[in-house]
N, C-alpha and C positions, 0 to 999 in steps of 0.2 A: 834301576828303580823306575825311571821314567817309562821304559818300555813295559814293565810289569803293570804299572798304573794304567797306561794306555790300553793294554790288553784287557785288564779287568773291566775298565769302563766300556770298552767296545763289546765285550762278551755280555756284560750286564745289560747294556742298552739293547743289544740284539735280542736277548731273552725277554726283556720287559716288553719291547715293541712286538716281538713275535707272538707273545701270549695275547697281547691286545689285538693283533691282527687275526689270530685264530678266533677270538670272540667276535670280531667284526664280520668274519666270514659266515657266522651263524645268522646274520641278518638282524641282530638285536638292535634296538634303538640306542643311540649314543648315550642317552640318559632317560631312564623311565621317569625321573622326577621333574624334568622340564616339560612343560605343556606347550608344544609347538604344533603348528599346522603341518600337514603332510609335506607341503612344499618346502617349508623351512627345515623340517626334520631331514628331508632328503639333502638339502644344502649342507647341513651339519654333518650328515653321514659322509657326503662326498669330501668335505674338508678333512674329516678324520682319516679317510682312506688316503688322501694326498699326503697328509702328515705322516701316517704310518710308513708309507713308501719312502718318504724323504728321510725320516729318522733312521730307517733301516739302511738306506743308502749312505747316510753320514757315517754310520758305523764302519762300513766297508771302506769308504774313502779315507777315514781316519787311520784304519789299519794299514793302508797302502800309501799314505801321505799324498793323496791326490788333491792338492790344494784347490785347483780349478773346480773340480767336482764339488768339493765342500762349499765353495763360494756360490756356485750355481744352485746347489740344493738348498742352502740356507736362504737364498733369495726367493726360491720357490715356496719354501715353508712360510717365509714372511708374507709373501703375496697371497697366501691362502686364507688370510685373516677374514673371517666371515663378515665382520662388521664393515669391511671395506669393499665387499662385493657389490656388484650392480644389483641392488635390491629395489623393488617397487616401494613407494612411500608406505603402502600398507604393510609390507613385509618388514620394513625398517621399524615401523611403529610397533609391530608385534614383537620383534626382537627386543626392543627397548623395554617393553612391558614384561616379557617372559623371562629374560635373562637377569638373574640377580647381579647386583653390582660386584660382588665378590667374584662371580664367574667371569664377568667382563674384565675385571682387573687381572685375574689369573691368565686369561686368554691373551690379553695385551702383553703381559709379562713374558709369556711363552714365545710370542712372535718377536719380541725385542731380543730375547735370548738367542733366537735363531739368527737374527741380524748380527749379534755379537760373535757368533761362531764364524760367520763369513768374514767379518773384520779381522778376526784372529788368524784365519786361514790366509787372508791377503798378505799378512806379514810373516807367514809360515812359522807360527808359534804353536808347536804341538801341545805344549802344556796348557796354554790358554784355550785352545780349541777343546781339549779334553775337559777342562774345567767347565766351560760353557755347555758342552755336550752333557756332562753329568747333571748340571743344573737344569738343562732342558728336560731330561728324563725325570728329574725330581719334580719339575712343574707338572708333567703329565700325571705322575702318581698323586700329587696333591689335588689336582682338579678331579681326577677319577675317584679319589677317596671321598671327596665332598659331594660330587654331582653325578657319579655313575656307579655307586656301590652296588646297585641292583645288577648292573652289567658286569661288574668286577667284584664278586662277593669276597674275594680274598682281602679286600680292604675293610670288611666288617669285622670288628672284634667279636670273639665268641661271647655269648651271654655268660655273665658270672654265675658260677654254680653256687649252691648253698654252702653254708659255713661247714667246713670239715676239720676234724682234729686228727 
């Protein structure tokens, strides 16, 4: 049962991140709804590319029980947190104004989840790593559905059709 669950999570995570990576390769903005300067938009894009590579790497490391790699990758994901980057005071002010509180909360939660993956890998607990990994992917989907539905139109519910009998 544990191996089937682990395999399902790894496959799901790889597919989810793979489709996000395909969209990233098209050069789309991370979110058409956020109004950011080109410099900050590029920082956010770079963070999303780092995260994509890290989450994909986690899936492979999970499947091979490479605990050291999981710890290193989770640490890199945690360190990619845009609000902790070396930003100019003007950039920091712009981010504080442009990013909704819900976005900041989701982003912080995502990076905390990455940290928990590393902690679970440190004690070689595959079930806990898989749990936190699934929650990490879930947080990606939550944020993308709220702030990047233009980029990921699959999150947009189809418009209700007229009443039919």
